[in-house]
N, C-alpha and C positions, 0 to 999 in steps of 0.2 A: 504493499500499500504506500510505501514511502515515495515511490516514483509518481504516483497519482496525486498525492498531497503536494509534491514538489511542483508538478505542472499547474496544479490549482493555485498554489501560492505565487508562482511566477506570473501566471496570467492575471491573477487578481491584482498584483502590484502594478503590472503594466497598464491595466484598465484604469487604475486610480490616477494615472498621469494625465488623462484626458480631461483636465479641469475646465478648459475653454468649452469643450463639447458639452460637458455637464452643465455649465452655466447657460449655454444657449438652450439646452434641453429644458432646464428649469424655467427659463423665461417663456419658452413656447408652451410648455405644459401649464404654467400659471395662466397664460392667456386663454388656452382652450378650457381649462378648468372653470374659469370665470364665465366663459360663454355657455358651458354646459349647465352651470348652476342657474344662470338667467333663463335658459330654455326650460328647465324643470320648474323654476319659479312661475313662469308664465303658464305652464301646463297646470300646476296646482291652483293658481289663481282663477283660471278659466273653467276649472272643473270642480264643482263643490262636492262631488260624491267622494266617498271614502276611498283612500288609496292604500295599496298593500304595504307601503312604508311611510313612516312619519317624515315630513319634509326635512327636519333637521338631521335625521339619520341619513336621508338621501344626500344632503349636502356633504356630510362626512364621508359617505361612500364615494362621492365624486372626487373629492380631494385625495382620498386614499388611492383611487384608481389612477390619478395623475402622478402621485408620488411614487407608486410602484410600477409605473408603465414599462420601465426597462426590464422588469423581471419576466415579462411575457416572451414566448418564443416567436418573436416577430420575423426572424430571418435565420437562415443557416449561417454558420461561421464562414465569412468570405475567404479567410486564409485557408481553411480546409477545402473550400470550393476550388481555389487556385491549385492546391496540391493535387487534387484529383484530375483536374483538367490538364495540368502541365506534366504529369508523370511523377511529381514529387511524392506521390503516395508510396512509391517504392521505399523512400527513406523512412516513412512511418512504419512500414511493415518490417523494416530491419531493426526496429527498436525491440528490446527484450521485454515488452509489455503487451498487455491486451489492448488492441486498437480501440475497441468500443469503450472500455473504461478510460483510456487516455483521452479520447475525444469528449466523453461525458463530463469528466472533471474540468476539462478546458471550457466546455460550454457553460458549466455551472459558474465558474469564476467569471466568465465573460458577461454573465447577467448580474451577478452579485455586485461587482465593482461599480458599474454605472448606476445601479439602483441606490447604493449607499450614498454616492455623491449627489444624487438628485433628491432622494427621499428625505434625508435629514433636514436640509433647509426648507423643503416644501412643507414638511409637517410643522416646523416652527412658524413659518410665515403664515400658512393657512390657519394654524391654530390661534395665532394672535389677531389676525385681521379678517379672515375669510370664512369663519364659521366651522372649522374643523374642531370637533369635540374630542375630549379624552375618551378612552375605552369605557364602555358602560359599567364595568366592574373589574376588580383585579382578576377574577376568573375569566372574564372576556378578554383581558389583555394577554393572559397566558394561552388561552385557546387561539387567539389571533397569531401569536408568535409561532405556535406549533403549526398552524395552518399556513403561515407564510413560508416556513421551512418546507412544508409539504408542497406548496406551490412552486418553490425554487426547484425541488427535485423533479416534480412532474413536468414543469416547463423545460427543464434541461433534457429530460427523456424525449420530449417531443422534438426539441431542437436537434438532438443527436440523430433521431430518426430522419429528420429533414436532411442532415448532412450525408447520411449513408444512402439516401435515395439517389445521390449522384452516381452511385455504382450501377444504377439501373436505368438511368436516363441520359440523354445527350447533353442537355443544358441545365436541367433542374429548375428552370424558370416557372414551370407549371406548379410544382410543389411550393416554390418560394412565394408564389402569389396566392395559391389556394389556402394553405394552412393559416397564414395570418388573417385572412378574411374570416375563416371559420372560428379562429380563436377570438377575434374581436367581437363577433356577433354572439357566439354561443357561450362565452364565459361570463357575460354580464358587463363587459367593459363599456359598451355603448348604452345599453339600457339594462338595469338590474333585472335579474331573472324573475322576481316576483311580478313584474309588470307584463310578462309574456302571457299569451292566452293560456287558459287553464288546461286545454287539451295537449299543449306542448310541454308542460312542466315535467311529466314523468320521463319523457325522453331527455330533456335538458338535465334533469337530476341524475340520469344514468350516465350520460356522456362525461368524459374526463374534464372537459373544459371548465365546468363550474368550479373545480378545485383550484383554478388559476386566479380567479377574481371573486366570484360570488361567495364562496365559502369563507375565506379569511376576512373579507370586509364586513359581511353580515355578522360574523362572530364578534368583530370589533365593536360594532354598533349595538350589539345585543339583540338584533333582529332574529338571530339564532342564539338561543340561551346557552350558556356554558354547559348546563346539564344535558343539552341535546347535541353537544359537539362531537361525541364519540363516533356517531354514524358518518358525518361529513369527513372527519379525519381518516377513518378507515377507508372511505371511498377514495380519498387521495392516495393512500398507501397502496391499495389494491391496483389502481390504475397505473401508478408509477411503476410498481413491480411488473405488471403485465407489459407495459411499454418498454421497459428495460430488457425483459426476456425476449420480446419481439425484436428489439433492436439487435441483440446479440445473435439471434437467429438470422436476421437479414444480413448482418455483416459477414457472418460465416459463409452464407450462400453467395453473397456478392463478391467476396474476395476470391472465391473459387473461379469465378468467371471474369474477373477484372483483367483488362488488358492495359498494361502500362505503356503509355505513349508520351511523346513530347520530351521535355527535359532541356 
């Protein structure tokens, strides 16, 4: 495991160097967060009927979604994409490590570093000026931290699958465009899942994407009580385990048929 922790640490430290990008991301996400809050405020003001979430909880949910935006599997690792396309994959195969685990820890660090750079100032600023509230209770805070760790592992498993799809496709652009669209819509990033039609909720609750956004943020606000957190946390663990096993199977099959070109 030392090799994997080493690549995690090296990648994490490298990602912490992109402070200008983090500042630009913070400014952009602050702007879009404020826009989204105004849209939901207009919706609540124009619709007097009961809503599935309290407005203040929704405001907190929106700012959390902006703070932890970089945690989501938006794209595959571009350096890995270059390795596959250029033939540099041969160097990866020469390492005395498991390729899947090596890329998984690399993906995990690549999400955690930018998230910390953006989330900490976002939480402070939004908490002071834009309506982000503290966790509903100490139990909610602990459940949120556990679910956020689960979201990191789950998102990294999805991102690693995206990277290994390059072994089966010519360019990977289809996967790179399809998966982020699914993640954005089905995780609750655009609209929290309780606002979806009732007929769609069983499917949304089953799919892995809710574990990326909906589960941790609703635990934070107390919309999912800490006493009810075990089911959503197990849901994250089961899907993460399944996707990791699926990824290992795919990489084993893909490397058998991979042709190294370029260089």
